[in-house]
N, C-alpha and C positions, 0 to 999 in steps of 0.2 A: 705287374711291377714295372719299374722304370727301365728303359733301355739304356745301354752304356752311353750313347751319344747325349741323351738328355741329362744324365748325371754329370758328365764332363762339362756340358754347357752351364749347368747350375754351379758347379764348383769354380768354373772360370769367373762367373759373375761375382761369387763370394770373394774370390781372391782379388779381383779388381777392386771391390769395395774396400777390402782390407788395405791394399797398397795405397789407394787414394787417401784413406784415413791416416796411414803412417806418414805420407808426405805432408799432409795438412798439419800433423802434430809435431813434425820434426823440429820446426822452428830454427833451422840452421841458417836460412837466408836472412841477410840483414835488410834493413829498410831500403837500401839502395841497390841490392842485388836484383837481378831479374828473377821472375818466378821460375820454378823448376819446369823442365820441359814436360809437355803433356804425356801421360802414360799411354803407350801404344800397344804394349803386349805384356803378358804375364807368363810365368813358368808354372805349369801344373805337372807334378810328378816327373820333372825333368824335361818336359816338352814345352817349348815356347809356343803360346797361342796368341795370334794377332787379334786385338780387340775389334778391329774392323770386321772380323768374321762373325761377330755376334750381331744378331738382329736387333733392331731398335725395340724399345719397350712398346708393348701393345697397350693402348689405353682402353681400360674396361669402363664402358659407359652405360651398358644396358645388360641386365641379367639375360641369360640365354633363353629363358622361358617367358620373358617379359616381367613386368612388375606385378606381383600377386596382390590380390585384395587382402585387406587386414581382417583377420578372423575376430569377430566380436559378438557372435551369437552362439547359443548352445548347439544348434544344429550344425553350424560351420565348424565348431570345435570337435564335434563327434566325427565329422567327415575328415578333418585334419588328422585326428588320431587314427582312424582306419587306414588312411593313406600311408602314414608313417609306419604303422605296424606291418603293412604289406610291402614296404620298400625293402631294399637289401643293402648290405654294407654299413659302414659307420654313418653317423649323423653329425653334420656340422651344426654347432649350436652357438648362438651369440645373444647378448642382451644389450639394450640401450636404456640408460638411466637419465634422470633429470637432476643430476648433482648440481648444487648451487641454485636450483630453482624450487625444488620440492623437498619436503621433510624426508629424511632418511635416504637410503640407497636402494629403494625397491626398483624392480624391473618395470619399465614403461612399455617395452616392446621385447618380444622373444622371437628370434629368428631361427628357423630350423630347415636344413636341407638334407635330404637323403635320396640316393639313387633309387629310381622307381617311384618316388613319391613327390619329387619336385621341392620347391622352396615354399615355406609357409611363414607368414608374418602374423603373430598372435598378439592381441591387445590383452595383457593380463589384468588390466584394470577392470575389464568387463566381466571377470569371473571371480568366484570365491577362491579358486585355486586351479592349477593345471595338472591335477593328479591323473586325469585321463591321458594326458600326453606323456607323463612319466611312465604310466603303465604300458603305453604303446611302444616306448623305447626301452622296456625292461630287457636287460641282457645285451643291449646294443652299445657299441663303443661310441662315446661322444667326443667330437673333436672341438676343442675350444682354444682360443688364443689368450694367454694370460688368465688361466682358469681361476686363479685365486680372487680375481676381481668379479667374475661372473657367478661363481658357485654360491656365495651367500645370498644374492638376490634370487637365484634360481631356487634355492631352498625355501625362500620366502613365498614362492608360488607353488610349492609342493613338488619340486623336481630335484633329483639327485642321481648322478650317474652310477652305474655298476662298473663300467669300464671307461677309461679316459685317456685321451692323447692331447697334451698341451703343446701347441705349436711354438709358443713363445719359449717355454722351458726347454723344448727339444732344440730350438735354435741356439740357446745358451750352451747346452751340452755339446752341440755340434761345433761350437767355437765361432759362430757367425759374429761379425763385428757389430751389427745393428740388429736388434731383435723385435722392433715394432712390427706390426702386421704389414704395413705398407712397405717397409724396407725389406722384410723377408720375402714377400711376394715378388718384389722387383728383382732381388738377387737370385732367387731360385726358380721363379716361373717366367720372368721376363714381362710381367704385367705391371702397369701403373694403376694403383688402386687409390682413388681420391679419398681423403680422410677429413674433408672440411666440415662435416656435420657431427663429428664425434662429441663436441661439447655443447650441442644444441639442447634446447628445452624439449625433451622427448615426451613431456606430458601434454604437449599441444595436441588438440584434436579439432578437425581431422589433421593427420600428419601430411605435410606437403609431399607431393610426388617425388621431388629430388631426394628427400630424406628416405623415402621407402626404397628408391632405387639403390641408394647407398647401403641401406640395411641389408637388402637382398644380396648385393655383391659381396658383402663381408663373409657370408657363409658359403657362397658359391665356390670360393677358391680353397676352402679348408681341406677337402678330401685330396685334391691334387697336391696341396702343400704338404700334407702328411706323408704321401708317397715319396716326395723328394727328401724330406727330413729322415724318413726311415732308411733310405739309401745311404745318406751321409752317416747316420749313427751306426748302421751295420758295417760300413767300410772302416770306421774307427773303433769298432768293438765296444760301442757304448749303448747298445740296445737295452742291456740289462740295467744300466744306470737309469735310463729313462723310465723303464718299467717300474723300478722301485720308487722313483720320484712321483710318478702318476698315482701309484697305489697309495703313497703317503698322503697326497692331496685328498683322495677319497676317504681314507681312514681318519684323517684329522678332523673332518667335519667343519662346521661353522665355528669360527673363533668365539670364545666366551666373551660376554660384555666386559668392558674395562671396569675396574674398581675406581670409584671417584673420577669419572671422565672429566668432570669440571676442572680438575687440576691441569688438564692439557690446554686450558685457555691460554692463547698466545699472550705473553707478557706477564704471566702469573709469577714467573721467577723473580720479578722485580718487587713483589709484595714482601714487606718485612714485618707485618703486624697481623696478629691472629684475627682481630676484628675485621680488618680489611680483607683478609683471606676468606673469612666467613661471608663478606659481602660479594666476593667473586663467586662463591658457591651459590648464594641465594639468587644473584642476578642470572647466573648461567642456568640454574634450574627453572627460574621463571621464564627465561627465554625459550628453553626447551619445551615447556608446557604450551606456551603460546604458539610456537612454531608447529608443534604436532597438531594442535587444535585447528590451525589455519592451513595446514599442509603447505608449509613454506620453509625454505632453507633458513635455519636460525640466523645466519649472518645477514640475511636480508631485513631482519628486524633491527638489530643493532650489531655492529661488528665487535670483535674481541677488544679492540682498542677502547671502545666505549665502556665496556665492563671494567677494564683496568682503571680507566680515568675516574669512573664513579666510585670504585672501591677506594681509591686513594683520596679523592676529594670529599666523599661522604656528604653530598649536598642534601639539604632538607627541604628545599622549595623547587617547584617546577622550573622557574626561570634559571635558577642556579644549575639544575640538572641539564637543561637544554643548552646551556652555555658551554658544556664540556665537549671535548672532541668526540665525534662519533654519534652524538645525539642530534641528528638532523633528519629531516624527512617526516612524512606523515606517521609512519609506524612508531618512531621514537616519541613524537609529540602525543599521539593518541594513547600510548601506553605509559606515559610519564608517571601517573599515579601508581602503576604496578611496579615500575622500577624503584620509586621512592619507598613503596611498601617493602620491597625486598631489602633495601638498605636498612629500613627500620628493624626488620626481623634480624638482620645481622648484628646491629648494635645491641639488641636485647637478647641475643642467643646465649644460652647456657651450655651450648655444645660447640665451642669454638674448635675449628680443625687445627691440628698441629701444623707448624710451618714445614716440617720435614716428616716424611713417612718412611719408616724403616722397611727395608726390603733386602733381598739377597742379591740384588743387582750390583755388580762390581762398579766402583767409581770410574770416572773417565780415565783412560790410560795415561793422559798427560800428567796426572798427579801420582801415578803409581810409584815413581822413583822416590818421592818424599814419604809415601805411606808404607810401601813394602818393596824394598829394593830387589829382593829375590823374585817377586812376582813380575816386576818390571823387566828383569833380565829374561825370565821365561818368555814373556810376551814378545820382547824384542828379538829373541832367538827364533821363536816359532813363526812369526809373521813372514819373514823373507823365505823361510823354508816352505811355507805354504804357497807363497808366490812362485817358487820354483816348480812345485807340483802343478800349479795352474798353467805355467808355461809349457810344461811337458805334456799335459793332457789337452791343452787348448780349451780349457773350461775356466770361466771366471772363478777367482778364489772364493767369492761368496757363495757360489753354487757347490763348491767342493766341501766347504765347511762354513756354516752360518757364522758370521762375525761374532754374534753374541755367545755362541758356543765356545769359540776360541778364547774370548775374554774370560768367560767363567772358569774354564778348565785351567787357564794360566793363573788366574787370581787365586783360586783354591783348588789345587790339584788333588787327586785321590792319594791316599796313603795306604800301603806303599805304592810307589809309581812303577807299575808293571803294565805290560800290554793288556793283561786281563782286566786290571782295574781301570785303565784308561778306556778300554772298550766298553766296560760297564757304565762309566760316567757319560760317555758320548751317547750310548744307547738311551740312558735315562733322560738326556737332554732332548732326544728326538732325532739324532743323526741316523741316516740310512746306512744299511750294511755296506754298500759300495763306498760311501764316504769314510766310514770307519776303517775299511781295508786300506784306503789310500792315505789316510792321515795318522792312524794310531801309532805305527812305528816311528814316524817323525816326531810325534808329540811326546812319546816316551823319552826319546833322546833329548828333546828340547826342554822338557820339564825336569828331567833328572840331572842333566849336565848343561845348563844354559851358559851362553857366552856372557862375559862381564860387559856391562854397559860401557861405552866409550866415555872417557873423561869429558866433563862439561867444558865447552870452550869458554875462555875468559870473556867477561863482558868488556865493552869498550872502555878503554882507559886502565883496565886491570892488567897485571902481568902475571902469567902463569908461574907458579912456584917451581 
């Protein structure tokens, strides 16, 4: 476990970061005022700590065991699995993807570090799956940062944790002001972790040495980071909150595919014609098929703006198509006949999509007052009360109760409104037990006895009655 000096050091760094953020956000100084004096000390538990006493950040430039070779053969994978199975303690796990370069969100590199086993970099593209690695880590706690981003692509290579610790989610629950991996490592461990390769094309082979060094360092700090976060969570009585959140991530599994994902094409809300909307659908689906076949990010063929422009213009010739915004470059020109065929299919479709799809999602809160005044009052009452709970717990409001859950229960509350019915409604939505315990009493009061909305301020030139 962490010694008291280490914990105090970590909390001092976190407090310093918070105070600096507050100064930057205050906005009290005018353009002619001098900048606020530099922060020289912070108060931790009533004790003032001089920031000069903190050591400078340590630059992490090389993994402690050097840069490992990339595992790309069956023999190497078996050796990796044996080493990981023989290790001890939790395993730090991370992935790198080629978002924006390749089709889908599959893992292009899997990094794992476990005490007694060292760090391993695995090329998942070289294997049918990584089930042997999953078996080697059976029953072992996996440490990930922002696990919801990595778990789907890990599932794609046959890996899924039995136990989980998410350092990003833990940092949120601990109330840290910045929760990116680099920021959390700096504030809690005192290391500077470079992140310049996070958006690189990780499908590149062979992977450059600086990228491999970056990938290995990402998992090297995770076990130490978990210890620091556990100390913070324990001190604030939040360990059980974290445990529930991590188990929820495991139990939730991979999100189901979206229904009609083509409707998320940027700009599709500007389409006012069902034939044109059918064109958006046909163009999007054509782009997906081509992108998957060529293993390329769909937007590298044509951007969403091109799909919308073609749907609105409905060109019938190649020159007319290529004259539209977004249809430039070799891919657009080479595939021009396919784009025109998609438009032809839309024109002749007998299955035109509806402009609006009915669902049980509440409308945007900005229109609630016109559509349902009581719902608007419930929401306007509950939101600041949730914010007060957030301030009290030092946890972001969206981590205490998912914003969509709050909107849904305010728009259509259970009947009758009791703590039991509100608890059942939140449970049905997917709220965790600790979230329900913290919010259900407040929601009962807000839903049953909402405050009236303040009167609208008169518009310019109007006089209030």
